[in-house]
C-alpha positions as CSV (number, residue, x, y, z in Angstrom):
1,M,0.0,0.0,0.0
2,R,1.3,3.4,-0.9
3,P,2.3,5.8,2.0
4,E,-0.3,8.4,1.0
5,R,-2.9,5.6,1.2
6,W,-2.0,5.0,4.9
7,R,-2.5,8.7,5.6
8,S,-5.8,9.0,3.8
9,A,-9.1,9.8,5.6
10,S,-10.7,6.7,4.0
11,F,-8.1,4.4,5.5
12,R,-8.2,6.0,9.0
13,L,-12.0,5.9,9.0
14,T,-12.1,2.2,8.0
15,L,-9.4,1.4,10.6
16,S,-11.2,3.2,13.4
17,I,-14.5,1.5,12.6
18,A,-12.8,-1.9,12.3
19,V,-11.0,-1.5,15.6
20,L,-14.2,-0.3,17.3
21,Y,-16.1,-3.3,16.0
22,M,-13.3,-5.7,17.1
23,V,-13.1,-4.2,20.6
24,V,-16.9,-4.5,21.0
25,G,-17.0,-8.0,19.6
26,W,-14.1,-9.2,21.7
27,A,-15.6,-7.7,24.8
28,L,-18.9,-9.4,24.1
29,L,-17.1,-12.8,23.6
30,A,-15.0,-12.3,26.7
31,F,-18.2,-11.5,28.7
32,V,-19.9,-14.6,27.4
33,H,-16.9,-16.8,28.1
34,F,-16.2,-15.6,31.6
35,N,-19.9,-15.4,32.6
36,T,-20.5,-19.0,31.4
37,R,-17.4,-20.2,33.3
38,S,-18.6,-18.4,36.4
39,I,-22.1,-20.0,36.1
40,M,-20.6,-23.5,35.6
41,E,-18.3,-23.1,38.7
42,R,-21.3,-21.8,40.7
43,R,-23.4,-24.7,39.5
44,V,-20.7,-27.2,40.7
45,D,-20.5,-25.6,44.1
46,L,-24.2,-25.5,44.5
47,G,-24.4,-29.2,43.6
48,L,-21.7,-30.1,46.1
49,E,-23.5,-28.1,48.8
50,A,-26.7,-29.9,48.0
51,E,-24.9,-33.2,48.2
52,R,-23.3,-32.2,51.5
53,A,-26.8,-31.6,53.0
54,R,-28.1,-34.9,51.7
55,V,-25.1,-36.8,53.1
56,L,-25.4,-35.2,56.5
57,A,-29.1,-36.2,56.5
58,D,-28.5,-39.7,55.3
59,F,-25.6,-40.5,57.6
60,A,-27.2,-39.1,60.7
61,G,-27.2,-41.8,63.4
62,V,-25.3,-44.3,61.3
63,D,-22.9,-46.5,63.4
64,P,-19.3,-45.5,62.8
65,A,-18.4,-49.1,62.1
66,R,-20.9,-49.1,59.2
67,I,-19.8,-45.7,57.7
68,G,-17.4,-47.4,55.2
69,G,-20.1,-49.8,53.9
70,A,-22.6,-46.9,53.6
71,V,-20.0,-44.9,51.6
72,L,-19.4,-48.0,49.3
73,A,-23.1,-48.4,48.8
74,R,-23.4,-44.8,47.9
75,I,-20.5,-45.1,45.4
76,Q,-22.1,-48.2,43.9
77,Y,-25.4,-46.3,43.6
78,E,-23.7,-43.3,41.9
79,R,-21.7,-45.5,39.5
80,G,-21.2,-43.7,36.1
81,S,-22.0,-40.3,37.6
82,A,-19.5,-37.5,38.1
83,R,-19.8,-37.6,41.9
84,L,-16.8,-38.4,44.0
85,Y,-16.6,-39.8,47.6
86,R,-13.7,-40.7,49.9
87,L,-13.3,-41.2,53.6
88,A,-10.3,-39.3,54.8
89,T,-10.4,-40.4,58.5
90,G,-12.1,-43.1,60.6
91,I,-12.0,-46.9,60.7
92,D,-12.5,-47.2,56.9
93,E,-10.0,-44.5,55.9
94,N,-9.2,-44.3,52.2
95,V,-12.5,-45.9,51.1
96,G,-13.6,-44.1,48.0
97,N,-13.8,-44.0,44.2
98,F,-10.8,-41.7,43.5
99,T,-7.2,-41.1,44.5
100,V,-5.5,-37.7,44.5
101,V,-2.7,-37.3,41.9
102,E,-1.9,-33.6,42.4
103,G,-3.1,-31.4,45.3
104,R,-4.4,-32.3,48.7
105,L,-7.6,-33.5,50.3
106,P,-9.6,-30.6,51.9
107,G,-10.4,-30.4,55.6
108,E,-13.8,-29.7,57.2
109,G,-15.6,-27.0,55.2
110,E,-12.7,-26.5,52.9
111,W,-12.7,-26.4,49.1
112,S,-9.9,-27.6,46.8
113,D,-9.3,-28.1,43.1
114,V,-7.1,-31.1,42.5
115,S,-6.2,-33.7,39.9
116,V,-7.6,-37.2,40.6
117,R,-7.5,-40.7,39.1
118,R,-10.8,-42.7,39.4
119,A,-9.3,-46.0,38.4
120,A,-5.9,-47.5,37.9
121,G,-4.4,-46.7,34.5
122,E,-6.9,-43.8,33.8
123,R,-5.6,-40.4,32.9
124,P,-5.8,-37.8,35.7
125,R,-9.0,-35.7,35.8
126,H,-9.7,-32.3,37.1
127,A,-12.0,-32.3,40.2
128,R,-13.4,-30.0,42.9
129,L,-13.6,-31.3,46.4
130,N,-15.3,-30.3,49.7
131,G,-14.6,-31.7,53.2
132,V,-17.6,-32.8,55.3
133,A,-17.4,-33.9,59.0
134,L,-20.0,-36.7,59.5
135,P,-22.0,-36.9,62.7
136,A,-20.3,-40.1,63.6
137,G,-16.9,-38.4,63.5
138,P,-15.0,-39.4,60.3
139,L,-14.2,-36.8,57.6
140,L,-15.9,-37.5,54.2
141,V,-14.6,-35.8,51.1
142,L,-17.2,-35.0,48.5
143,G,-16.3,-34.0,45.0
144,R,-17.3,-33.7,41.4
145,D,-15.4,-34.9,38.3
146,L,-15.1,-31.8,36.2
147,T,-14.3,-33.6,32.9
148,E,-17.5,-32.6,31.3
149,E,-17.1,-29.0,32.5
150,D,-13.5,-29.0,31.2
151,E,-14.6,-30.3,27.8
152,F,-17.3,-27.7,27.6
153,G,-14.8,-25.0,28.7
154,S,-12.4,-26.2,25.9
155,V,-15.3,-26.0,23.4
156,M,-16.0,-22.5,24.7
157,R,-12.4,-21.4,24.4
158,E,-12.2,-22.7,20.8
159,T,-15.5,-21.0,20.1
160,V,-14.2,-17.7,21.5
161,L,-11.0,-18.1,19.5
162,V,-12.8,-18.8,16.2
163,G,-15.3,-16.2,17.0
164,G,-12.5,-13.7,17.8
165,L,-10.9,-14.4,14.4
166,L,-14.2,-14.2,12.7
167,M,-14.9,-11.0,14.5
168,V,-11.7,-9.6,13.0
169,V,-12.8,-10.5,9.5
170,L,-16.3,-9.1,10.1
171,A,-14.9,-6.0,11.7
172,V,-12.6,-5.3,8.8
173,A,-15.5,-6.0,6.4
174,A,-17.9,-3.8,8.3
175,G,-15.4,-1.0,8.7
176,S,-14.5,-1.2,5.1
177,F,-18.2,-1.1,4.1
178,T,-19.1,1.7,6.5
179,G,-16.0,3.7,5.5
180,R,-16.8,3.2,1.8
181,V,-20.4,4.4,2.3
182,V,-19.1,7.6,4.1
183,M,-16.2,8.2,1.8
184,R,-18.5,7.7,-1.3
185,R,-20.6,10.6,-0.1
186,L,-17.5,12.7,0.6
187,A,-16.1,11.7,-2.8
188,G,-19.2,13.1,-4.4
189,F,-18.7,16.3,-2.5
190,N,-15.0,16.4,-3.4
191,A,-15.7,15.7,-7.1
192,A,-18.4,18.4,-7.2
193,A,-16.1,20.9,-5.5
194,G,-13.3,20.1,-8.0
195,R,-15.6,20.7,-10.9
196,I,-16.7,24.0,-9.4
197,L,-13.0,24.9,-8.9
198,H,-12.4,24.3,-12.6
199,G,-15.1,26.6,-13.9
200,H,-18.3,24.6,-13.7
201,L,-20.0,27.2,-11.5
202,D,-23.5,25.7,-12.1
203,E,-22.3,22.4,-10.4
204,R,-23.9,21.6,-7.0
205,M,-23.3,19.2,-4.2
206,P,-25.1,15.8,-4.7
207,I,-28.3,15.2,-2.6
208,V,-29.4,11.5,-2.5
209,G,-32.7,12.0,-0.7
210,S,-31.8,10.2,2.5
211,D,-32.5,13.3,4.5
212,D,-29.4,12.6,6.7
213,E,-26.7,14.9,7.8
214,F,-24.9,14.7,4.5
215,D,-28.0,15.8,2.6
216,H,-28.5,18.7,5.1
217,L,-24.8,19.7,4.6
218,A,-25.2,19.5,0.8
219,A,-28.4,21.6,0.9
220,H,-26.7,24.3,2.9
221,L,-23.6,24.3,0.7
222,N,-25.8,24.5,-2.4
223,D,-27.6,27.5,-0.9
224,A,-24.3,29.1,-0.2
225,L,-23.1,28.4,-3.8
226,D,-26.3,29.8,-5.2
227,R,-25.8,33.0,-3.3
228,I,-22.1,33.2,-4.2
229,E,-23.0,32.6,-7.9
230,E,-25.5,35.4,-7.7
231,L,-23.0,37.8,-6.2
232,M,-20.3,36.9,-8.7
233,A,-22.7,37.3,-11.6
234,A,-23.8,40.7,-10.3
235,T,-20.2,41.8,-9.8
236,R,-19.2,40.4,-13.2
237,H,-22.1,42.2,-14.9
238,V,-21.3,45.5,-13.2
239,T,-17.6,45.2,-14.2
240,D,-18.3,44.2,-17.7
241,D,-20.9,46.9,-18.1
242,I,-18.5,49.6,-16.8
243,A,-15.7,48.3,-19.0
244,H,-17.8,48.1,-22.1
245,D,-19.6,51.4,-21.5
246,L,-16.3,53.2,-20.9
247,R,-14.3,51.5,-23.6
248,S,-16.5,52.6,-26.4
249,P,-16.6,56.4,-25.7
250,L,-12.9,56.3,-24.8
251,S,-12.1,54.7,-28.1
252,R,-14.1,57.4,-29.9
253,V,-12.3,60.1,-27.9
254,R,-9.0,58.5,-28.8
255,G,-9.9,58.5,-32.5
256,R,-10.9,62.2,-32.5
257,L,-7.7,63.1,-30.7
258,E,-5.6,61.1,-33.1
259,Y,-7.4,62.8,-36.0
260,L,-6.6,66.2,-34.5
261,Q,-3.0,65.1,-33.9
262,I,-2.6,64.2,-37.6
263,S,-4.1,67.5,-38.8
264,L,-1.7,69.6,-36.7
265,P,1.8,70.6,-37.7
266,E,4.4,68.1,-36.5
267,G,6.4,69.3,-33.6
268,S,3.9,71.8,-32.2
269,A,3.0,71.9,-28.5
270,T,-0.6,71.0,-29.2
271,E,0.4,68.0,-31.3
272,A,2.7,66.8,-28.5
273,A,-0.1,67.2,-25.9
274,L,-2.5,65.3,-28.2
275,A,0.1,62.5,-28.6
276,D,0.5,62.3,-24.8
277,S,-3.4,62.2,-24.4
278,V,-3.6,59.4,-27.0
279,A,-0.9,57.4,-25.2
280,D,-2.8,57.8,-21.9
281,L,-6.0,56.7,-23.5
282,D,-4.2,53.7,-24.9
283,Q,-3.0,52.8,-21.4
284,I,-6.6,53.1,-20.1
285,L,-7.9,50.9,-22.9
286,D,-5.2,48.4,-22.2
287,T,-6.2,48.4,-18.5
288,F,-9.9,47.8,-19.4
289,E,-8.9,45.0,-21.8
290,A,-6.7,43.3,-19.1
291,L,-9.5,43.5,-16.5
292,L,-12.0,42.0,-19.0
293,S,-9.5,39.2,-19.8
294,I,-9.0,38.4,-16.1
295,A,-12.8,38.5,-15.6
296,R,-13.4,36.1,-18.5
297,L,-10.7,33.7,-17.3
298,E,-11.7,33.7,-13.6
299,H,-15.5,33.7,-14.1
300,G,-16.1,32.6,-17.6
301,T,-16.7,29.2,-19.2
302,P,-14.5,26.2,-18.5
303,P,-11.3,26.1,-20.6
304,H,-11.4,24.5,-24.0
305,L,-8.1,22.6,-24.0
306,A,-6.3,20.7,-26.8
307,P,-2.9,19.1,-27.2
308,V,-0.2,21.7,-27.7
309,D,3.4,21.1,-28.4
310,L,5.0,23.3,-25.8
311,G,8.5,22.8,-27.3
312,A,7.3,24.2,-30.6
313,M,5.5,27.1,-28.9
314,T,8.6,28.2,-27.0
315,G,10.5,28.1,-30.3
316,D,8.0,30.3,-31.9
317,L,8.0,32.6,-28.9
318,V,11.8,33.0,-29.0
319,D,11.8,33.6,-32.7
320,Y,9.1,36.3,-32.3
321,F,11.1,38.2,-29.7
322,A,14.6,37.6,-31.1
323,P,14.6,40.9,-33.2
324,T,13.6,42.9,-30.1
325,A,16.4,41.3,-28.1
326,E,18.9,41.9,-30.9
327,E,17.9,45.5,-31.1
328,R,18.5,46.0,-27.4
329,N,21.9,44.1,-27.6
330,Q,20.5,41.3,-25.4
331,T,21.2,37.5,-25.6
332,L,18.0,35.4,-25.9
333,S,18.6,31.7,-25.7
334,L,16.4,28.6,-25.7
335,V,17.1,25.2,-24.1
336,R,14.3,22.6,-24.5
337,D,13.3,19.0,-24.5
338,E,11.6,17.8,-27.6
339,A,7.9,16.7,-27.9
340,V,6.6,18.1,-24.6
341,I,2.8,17.9,-25.1
342,V,0.4,19.7,-22.7
343,E,-3.3,20.3,-22.8
344,A,-3.8,24.1,-23.3
345,D,-5.6,26.9,-25.1
346,R,-2.8,27.8,-27.5
347,N,-3.8,31.5,-28.0
348,L,-4.2,32.2,-24.3
349,L,-1.0,30.4,-23.4
350,F,1.0,32.2,-26.1
351,Q,-0.3,35.5,-24.8
352,A,0.7,34.7,-21.2
353,L,4.2,33.5,-22.1
354,S,4.6,36.6,-24.4
355,N,3.8,38.8,-21.4
356,I,6.5,37.0,-19.3
357,L,9.1,37.3,-22.0
358,D,8.3,40.9,-22.8
359,N,8.7,41.8,-19.1
360,A,12.0,40.0,-19.0
361,L,13.3,41.9,-22.1
362,R,12.1,45.3,-20.8
363,H,13.7,44.9,-17.3
364,T,17.0,43.4,-18.5
365,P,19.7,46.0,-19.3
366,A,21.5,46.2,-22.6
367,G,24.0,43.4,-22.9
368,G,22.0,41.2,-20.5
369,N,20.9,37.6,-21.0
370,I,17.5,36.0,-21.1
371,E,17.2,32.2,-21.1
372,V,14.1,30.2,-21.9
373,S,14.2,26.6,-20.8
374,L,11.7,23.7,-21.1
375,R,12.2,20.4,-19.3
376,R,10.1,17.3,-18.8
377,R,10.2,16.2,-15.1
378,G,8.2,13.1,-14.5
379,E,4.5,13.9,-15.1
380,S,5.2,17.6,-15.3
381,A,6.6,20.1,-17.9
382,V,8.6,22.9,-16.4
383,L,9.0,26.2,-18.4
384,R,11.5,28.6,-17.0
385,I,12.2,32.2,-18.2
386,A,15.1,33.7,-16.4
387,D,16.8,37.1,-16.9
388,D,19.7,38.9,-15.2
389,G,17.8,42.2,-14.6
390,P,17.1,43.8,-11.2
391,G,14.7,41.0,-10.2
392,I,12.0,41.2,-7.5
393,P,12.6,41.1,-3.8
394,A,11.5,37.8,-2.2
395,E,8.9,39.5,0.0
396,D,7.2,41.1,-3.0
397,R,7.0,38.1,-5.3
398,E,3.6,37.0,-4.2
399,R,2.3,40.6,-4.1
400,V,3.1,41.4,-7.7
401,L,0.7,38.7,-8.9
402,R,-2.2,40.9,-7.6
403,R,-4.0,43.4,-9.7
404,F,-2.6,46.9,-10.0
405,V,0.5,46.1,-7.9
406,R,3.6,47.8,-9.2
407,L,7.0,48.0,-7.6
408,D,7.5,51.4,-9.2
409,E,5.5,53.2,-6.6
410,S,6.1,56.6,-8.3
411,R,4.4,55.2,-11.5
412,H,7.0,57.0,-13.7
413,L,7.5,53.9,-15.8
414,P,4.8,52.7,-18.3
415,G,2.5,49.9,-17.3
416,T,-0.8,49.0,-15.7
417,G,0.3,46.6,-13.0
418,L,-2.0,43.9,-14.6
419,G,0.5,42.0,-16.7
420,L,1.5,39.3,-14.1
421,A,-2.1,39.2,-12.9
422,V,-3.2,38.2,-16.4
423,V,-0.4,35.7,-16.6
424,D,-1.5,34.2,-13.2
425,A,-5.1,34.0,-14.3
426,V,-4.1,32.2,-17.6
427,V,-1.8,29.8,-15.8
428,R,-4.5,28.9,-13.2
429,H,-7.0,28.6,-16.0
430,H,-4.9,25.8,-17.4
431,G,-4.5,24.0,-14.0
432,A,-0.8,24.9,-14.0
433,E,1.4,26.6,-11.3
434,L,3.2,29.9,-11.4
435,A,6.2,30.7,-9.3
436,L,8.7,33.6,-9.1
437,D,12.2,32.7,-8.0
438,G,15.5,34.5,-7.8
439,A,18.0,33.9,-10.7
440,D,21.1,35.4,-8.9
441,P,20.9,38.0,-10.3
442,G,17.6,38.7,-11.9
443,L,14.2,36.9,-11.8
444,A,13.1,33.4,-12.9
445,V,9.5,32.9,-13.8
446,V,8.7,29.2,-13.6
447,V,5.4,27.7,-15.0
448,T,4.8,24.0,-14.2
449,F,2.3,22.3,-16.4
450,P,0.6,19.0,-15.5
451,C,0.7,16.3,-18.2
452,G,0.2,12.5,-18.2
453,A,-1.7,11.2,-15.2
454,Q,-2.0,14.6,-13.6
455,R,-3.6,16.0,-16.8
456,A,-6.0,13.1,-16.9
457,N,-7.1,13.8,-13.3
458,L,-7.7,17.4,-14.1
459,T,-9.7,16.5,-17.2
460,K,-12.0,14.2,-15.2
461,L,-12.7,17.1,-12.8
462,S,-13.4,19.5,-15.6
């Protein structure tokens, strides 16, 4: 069994239920065994006490000289039964139907458990004895051969042993069944949550109609999901409406300003002011487009994925930016494994990787190096874009993935603070992972794509 299986909630639940069933079953078997044994011992003692009363009554007034004959007559009468008799004192001492092999004869009113032999050559038997002082004076030892009780006890022990082993099997089976029933319901919740996480916002927790706690939990979660979906839809509609409503008039204003800029003499102050205004409007429109892209990725329809050769894409990416790197006197290199296939939306992924590489080029000084590497690691594909620019401090690497976060607090450099936020949204849209690491010097952006078995699991969820 794999180590993660031992740590799973399913295994722990099955083990807990199995142990509980075993403890309860063994406790019940132990109770039956010891209670039955106690009842049998009590039954033997009560039988000997009753025989003691009968003997005292029967031997009252008997001549001491005739005690031995009376005991022999009683032995003859009880032939074949489990009763034992023996005179321990008196004229006919040692008259009886047993001899002690191990242990001692009890005194008056005493009890003892001994091994006896009822006839020469027989195997020793377990017996319980009690001493009775007769009215005539001699000590008579009464007893019971416990062979039947011992055989019954042996059968009881075997039954308890077999029952205990059977209880282990039944406990494991019951624990497994109970655990599977519970985990099946939880697995339904987990699968539904996974599909919701991967964009199926209309998915809901399964309700089987048993009206149990799981159904009540599912109903409450579904109510919460309905409310969340309503709030998200309202927020998305408001954002989309604002972006669309503002983008159109801003585009028209930009067109008019650009027309005025063209109609004015080149180099005039008014033409320069119009050029700056057009640039500002372009930045505003880029901001709206980035926000809409993030909204579509985070709250839109599930991704439409298809096999993409990531090695070929990185080659195209480097070829596309090679002229820019050459113009800036930068070295752009590519190291890759061949035939790395991932499930992706090619256009979205190319846009995200372009943003990463464009950032690397813009922040790397002239004469710097940018390396793009693609490696296959087990069931993952790791794409790394590293530069030797100023980098990002470790404490700010998580923060820069948020919207509108810029390390240039004075805002004197161009940008909207949405580039990495868009990249992060695209990467999560593909079920991949984005990490920012130091490159000593510079920054390394690492994107890890699932493929193989991991990709199959994500596909099932989506």
